[in-house]
DOZAFI-366786 format. One line per 5 residues: number of its first residue (from 0); their letters; for each residue x, y, z of C-alpha. Coordinates in Angstrom, 1 decimal, decimal comma, padded with zeros to 4 digits. Layout:
NUM	A	X/Y/Z  ...
//
This chain:
0	MRAPF	143,1/207,3/107,5  144,8/204,3/106,0  142,5/201,5/104,8  143,3/198,1/106,2  144,9/195,7/103,7
5	NTTFI	143,4/192,3/104,8  141,1/189,6/103,6  138,0/191,9/103,8  139,2/194,7/101,6  141,1/193,7/098,5
10	HRQTM	143,2/196,5/096,9  142,2/197,0/093,3  143,7/200,3/092,1  145,8/203,3/093,3  145,1/206,7/091,8
15	AGAMR	146,5/210,2/092,3  144,1/211,2/095,0  142,3/207,9/095,8  142,5/204,2/096,1  140,0/201,6/095,0
20	FSTNE	139,1/198,4/097,0  136,7/195,6/096,5  135,3/192,7/098,6  134,4/189,1/098,0  130,7/190,0/098,5
25	LAELE	130,9/192,7/095,8  132,6/190,3/093,4  129,9/187,7/094,0  127,2/190,3/093,5  128,8/191,4/090,2
30	GRIAS	128,7/187,8/088,9  125,1/187,4/089,9  124,1/190,6/088,2  125,9/189,6/085,0  124,2/186,3/084,9
35	AADEA	120,8/187,5/086,0  119,5/188,2/082,4  120,5/184,7/081,2  118,9/183,1/084,3  115,7/185,1/083,8
40	LAIES	115,5/184,0/080,2  116,0/180,4/081,2  113,3/180,6/083,9  110,9/182,3/081,5  111,5/179,6/078,9
45	RIFDR	110,9/176,8/081,5  107,6/178,5/082,6  106,5/179,0/079,0  107,2/175,3/078,1  105,3/174,2/081,1
50	FAAQT	102,4/176,5/080,2  102,4/175,3/076,6  102,3/171,7/077,7  099,4/172,4/080,0  097,6/174,3/077,2
55	RSHSA	098,1/171,4/074,7  096,6/169,0/077,2  093,5/171,2/077,4  093,3/172,3/073,7  089,8/170,9/073,1
60	EIESA	088,3/172,8/076,1  090,1/176,0/075,1  089,0/175,8/071,5  085,5/175,2/072,5  085,5/178,1/074,9
65	AKALA	087,1/180,4/072,2  084,4/179,5/069,7  081,7/180,2/072,3  083,2/183,5/073,2  083,6/184,5/069,5
70	AVDAL	079,9/183,6/068,9  078,8/185,6/072,0  081,0/188,5/070,8  079,6/188,5/067,3  075,9/188,1/068,4
75	AALAE	076,3/190,8/071,1  077,8/193,2/068,5  074,9/192,5/066,1  072,4/192,9/068,9  073,9/196,2/070,1
80	IGVDL	073,9/197,5/066,5  070,4/196,4/066,0  069,2/198,2/069,0  071,2/201,4/068,5  070,6/201,8/064,8
85	DWVRP	066,9/200,7/064,8  067,3/197,5/062,8  064,4/195,0/062,5  064,0/191,3/062,6  063,6/189,9/059,1
90	KVDES	061,1/187,1/058,2  063,1/184,3/056,4  061,3/181,4/054,8  061,6/178,9/051,9  059,7/181,1/049,4
95	LDFHI	060,9/183,4/046,7  059,8/186,5/048,6  062,1/189,5/048,6  060,4/192,5/050,0  062,5/195,2/051,7
100	SGGRH	060,8/198,2/053,1  062,9/201,2/054,0  066,2/199,4/053,4  069,5/201,1/054,2  073,2/200,5/053,5
105	PVVEA	074,8/200,0/056,9  078,2/201,2/056,0  077,2/204,2/053,9  074,6/205,2/056,6  077,3/205,1/059,3
110	ALRGR	079,6/207,3/057,1  076,9/209,8/056,5  076,0/209,8/060,2  079,5/210,8/061,0  079,2/213,8/058,8
115	GEAFV	075,8/214,7/060,2  073,9/213,7/057,1  070,9/211,4/056,8  070,7/208,3/054,6  067,7/208,0/052,2
120	PNDCD	066,0/204,6/052,7  064,5/202,8/049,7  062,1/199,9/049,1  062,9/196,8/047,0  060,5/194,1/045,9
125	LSGIL	061,8/191,2/043,8  059,3/188,7/045,1  058,5/185,8/042,8  056,6/182,5/042,6  058,2/179,2/043,6
130	RKNSA	056,4/176,1/042,2  057,9/172,7/042,3  058,9/171,4/038,8  057,2/174,4/037,2  058,6/176,6/034,5
135	ASGGK	056,4/179,4/036,0  058,8/179,6/039,0  061,0/182,7/039,1  061,8/186,0/040,8  061,6/189,5/039,5
140	IAVVT	064,4/191,2/037,7  064,7/195,0/038,4  066,3/197,1/035,8  067,8/200,2/037,6  068,5/203,2/035,5
145	GPNMA	069,6/206,7/036,4  072,7/208,9/036,4  076,1/208,2/038,0  076,4/209,4/041,6  072,6/208,9/042,1
150	GKSTF	073,0/205,7/044,1  072,4/202,8/041,8  075,4/200,8/043,1  074,5/201,6/046,7  071,0/200,3/046,2
155	LRQNA	072,3/197,1/044,7  074,8/196,4/047,5  072,5/197,4/050,3  070,0/194,7/049,3  072,7/192,1/049,0
160	LIVVL	074,0/193,0/052,4  070,5/192,8/053,9  070,3/189,3/052,5  073,6/188,3/054,1  072,7/189,8/057,5
165	AQIGS	069,3/188,1/057,4  070,7/184,7/056,7  073,3/184,8/059,5  070,6/185,5/062,0  071,0/189,2/062,4
170	FVPAK	068,5/192,0/062,4  068,7/194,1/059,3  068,8/197,9/058,5  065,2/198,3/057,3  061,7/199,0/058,5
175	EAKIG	060,5/195,6/057,3  062,0/192,7/055,5  060,7/189,4/054,2  063,3/187,2/052,4  063,1/183,8/050,9
180	VVDRL	066,3/181,8/051,6  069,0/182,6/049,0  071,2/179,6/048,1  073,9/181,8/046,6  074,6/185,5/046,2
185	FSRVG	076,2/186,5/042,8  077,7/189,9/042,3  079,3/191,6/039,3  080,0/195,1/040,5  082,9/197,4/039,9
190	ASDDL	085,8/197,3/037,4  089,0/195,3/037,7  091,5/193,6/035,4  093,9/190,6/035,6  096,7/191,7/033,3
195	ARGRS	099,1/189,1/034,7  096,9/186,5/033,2  096,2/188,5/030,0  092,7/189,5/031,0  091,4/193,0/030,3
200	TFMVE	088,8/194,7/032,4  086,1/193,7/029,9  087,3/190,1/029,8  087,2/189,8/033,6  083,6/191,2/033,4
205	MVETA	082,6/188,6/030,9  084,3/185,7/032,8  082,4/186,7/036,0  079,1/187,1/034,1  079,6/183,7/032,5
210	AILNQ	080,1/182,2/036,0  076,8/183,8/037,1  074,8/182,6/034,1  076,1/179,1/034,4  075,5/178,7/038,1
215	ATVKS	072,6/180,9/039,3  069,4/179,1/040,2  065,8/180,1/040,8  066,7/180,6/044,5  069,8/182,8/043,9
220	LVILD	070,2/186,5/044,2  072,1/188,3/041,4  073,3/191,9/041,4  074,8/193,2/038,1  076,2/196,6/037,6
225	EIGRG	076,8/198,0/034,1  077,2/194,8/032,1  078,6/195,5/028,7  080,2/198,9/029,5  083,7/197,9/028,5
230	TATYD	083,2/197,5/024,8  081,5/199,3/021,9  078,0/200,7/022,6  076,1/198,3/020,4  078,2/195,3/021,4
235	GLSIA	077,6/196,1/025,1  073,9/196,7/024,6  073,6/193,3/022,7  075,4/191,4/025,5  073,4/193,1/028,3
240	WAVME	070,2/192,4/026,4  071,0/188,7/026,0  072,2/188,4/029,6  068,8/189,9/030,7  066,9/187,4/028,6
245	HLHET	068,9/184,5/029,9  068,4/185,5/033,5  064,7/185,8/033,0  064,1/182,6/031,0  066,8/180,2/032,2
250	NRARA	068,2/181,2/035,6  064,9/182,8/036,8  066,8/184,2/039,7  065,8/187,4/041,7  068,1/190,0/040,2
255	LFATH	069,0/193,7/040,3  070,5/195,0/037,0  071,9/198,5/037,0  072,5/199,9/033,5  072,9/203,0/031,4
260	FHELT	071,5/201,2/028,4  068,0/202,7/028,5  067,0/200,5/025,7  066,8/197,6/028,1  063,8/199,1/029,9
265	HLGQR	061,7/198,3/026,8  062,2/194,6/027,6  059,4/194,9/030,2  057,0/194,7/027,3  058,1/191,1/026,6
270	LPRLV	059,5/189,8/029,9  056,6/189,5/032,5  058,9/189,4/035,6  060,9/192,4/034,6  060,3/195,7/036,4
275	NLCMR	061,9/199,1/035,8  063,3/201,2/038,6  065,0/204,6/038,4  067,0/206,9/040,6  065,1/210,2/041,1
280	VADWN	066,9/213,4/040,3  066,0/217,0/039,9  067,2/219,3/037,1  067,6/222,7/038,7  068,8/225,5/036,3
285	GDVVF	070,8/223,1/034,3  072,4/221,4/037,3  071,5/217,9/038,5  070,4/217,4/042,1  070,6/213,8/043,3
290	LHEVA	067,6/212,8/045,5  068,9/209,2/046,1  065,4/207,9/045,9  064,3/204,8/044,0  061,0/205,0/042,1
295	RGAAD	059,1/202,9/039,6  059,7/203,6/036,0  062,7/204,2/033,7  065,1/207,1/033,5  064,9/209,1/030,3
300	RSYGV	068,6/210,0/030,3  071,8/209,5/032,3  072,8/213,2/033,0  076,4/212,3/032,2  077,2/215,9/031,0
305	QVAKL	075,9/217,3/034,3  077,9/214,9/036,3  081,0/215,8/034,2  080,3/219,4/035,1  080,1/218,6/038,8
310	AGLPK	083,4/216,8/038,5  085,1/219,9/037,3  085,6/219,5/033,6  086,5/222,8/031,8  083,5/224,8/030,8
315	TVVER	084,4/224,6/027,1  084,5/220,8/027,3  081,1/220,7/029,0  079,4/223,0/026,5  080,9/221,1/023,6
320	ARNLL	079,6/217,9/025,1  076,1/219,4/025,4  076,1/220,4/021,7  077,4/217,0/020,6  074,8/215,2/022,8
325	SELEK	072,0/217,3/021,3  073,2/216,3/017,8  073,6/212,6/018,6  070,1/212,4/020,2  068,5/213,4/016,9
330	TDRHA	069,3/209,9/015,6  066,7/208,1/017,6  067,7/204,6/018,7  064,4/203,7/020,3  062,6/202,8/017,0
335	PVERL	064,8/199,8/016,1  064,9/198,7/019,8  061,1/198,7/019,9  061,0/196,7/016,7  063,4/194,1/018,2
340	VSDLP	061,2/193,8/021,3  058,1/193,2/019,3  059,5/191,0/016,5  062,2/188,8/018,0  061,1/185,7/019,9
345	LFARA	063,1/184,9/023,0  065,6/182,1/022,5  064,4/181,2/019,0  066,4/178,2/017,8  067,8/178,6/014,4
350	DAHTP	067,6/175,3/012,5  070,0/175,0/009,6  067,9/172,3/008,0  064,6/174,3/008,0  064,1/176,2/004,8
355	EPAAA	063,0/179,8/004,8  059,3/180,3/004,3  058,3/180,9/000,7  057,8/184,5/-000,3  054,8/185,1/-002,6
360	DTLRS	056,4/187,7/-004,8  056,4/188,5/-008,5  059,8/186,9/-009,1  058,6/183,5/-007,9  055,4/183,8/-009,9
365	ALDAL	057,4/184,6/-013,0  059,7/181,6/-012,4  056,7/179,3/-011,9  055,3/180,4/-015,2  058,4/179,3/-017,2
370	NPDEM	058,7/175,9/-018,8  062,4/175,4/-019,7  061,8/172,2/-021,7  059,6/174,0/-024,2  061,8/177,1/-024,6
375	SPREA	064,3/177,8/-027,3  067,7/179,4/-026,4  066,5/182,8/-027,6  063,3/182,5/-025,5  065,3/181,5/-022,5
380	LEAIY	067,6/184,5/-022,9  064,6/186,8/-023,2  063,1/185,2/-020,1  066,3/185,9/-018,2  066,2/189,6/-019,3
385	ALKTT	062,6/189,8/-018,2  063,4/188,3/-014,8  066,2/190,8/-014,4  063,8/193,6/-015,1  061,4/192,2/-012,5
390	VGA	064,2/192,1/-009,9  065,2/195,6/-010,7  061,7/196,8/-010,3
//
């Protein structure tokens, strides 16, 4: 059959066994298909511009609705968690109360629940006295001792998180909670450096500690973890000791102070608002078992060698460390610490113009008996020898 060559069918191509034709309608359709994407984009742009203009004209209403929905979403989430996880409504007032019964760390608890393990709850009481314009005002400072891995940092953070949750209006992970309003929460936990600014890990620790001591008030909550660990032992102990005294006497804030400096536990003899807490552990056949329980009292050691063993240090290293520890513990550091606690007044101000008290000793008595105006040179020389003999004795 021969295809008609007219205005309807337009010849396009002749091939060996076929011929190709087109029509005006096909040409128009091809053009429309080719331009469809550009037209769709133009239509989309016009619709978007129109929608954006309408949105801008109602921006205040949309912003208000978004804030309301965000508040509802946050409160609904907190309410759902409170019901599902058995949280309680805290009592919040203007006092210096801080009593947490059966407190738990919400994040750690959720992680343990995912592994089928139970979180061990703990109590915390830092309640103090708030008296207007009175130096007697102040909260308790809890010194928390115990081995690594026992839960000191978790205990510090869970109480800080409970404060934050309570003051945003949420239920809290505890059996009971009564918290006086905290004006600021200060935290010095973990280790970090700022080498770009020339700050070592210890320098960052000191800068952050300085900020706390210069800003914390009687209504603040302070959590400090291992202050002074980044320098020599006695340097670190001295700094931690002085920080503790400053917190107690000047800031008077409620505070949790985790440390491996067991000497600091002796400060409870001099600082009336200081209490000692320790993480309970069990020593089973030379291995340490962490109970994750907080109890009153001070830890007698840090179980560092046992923790090193759990970490996988070679057996020879662990045994050598045990022997060295046994030798080092023979030099008791508690005696000088107890002397410092009993002898040194807190914040005694050294006055360069105040002479030292006179010491009634034999040397002064001998000097008082001398009369230089009536002595010959030989007698003066003999007196000097006699004084030298007295000093030597």
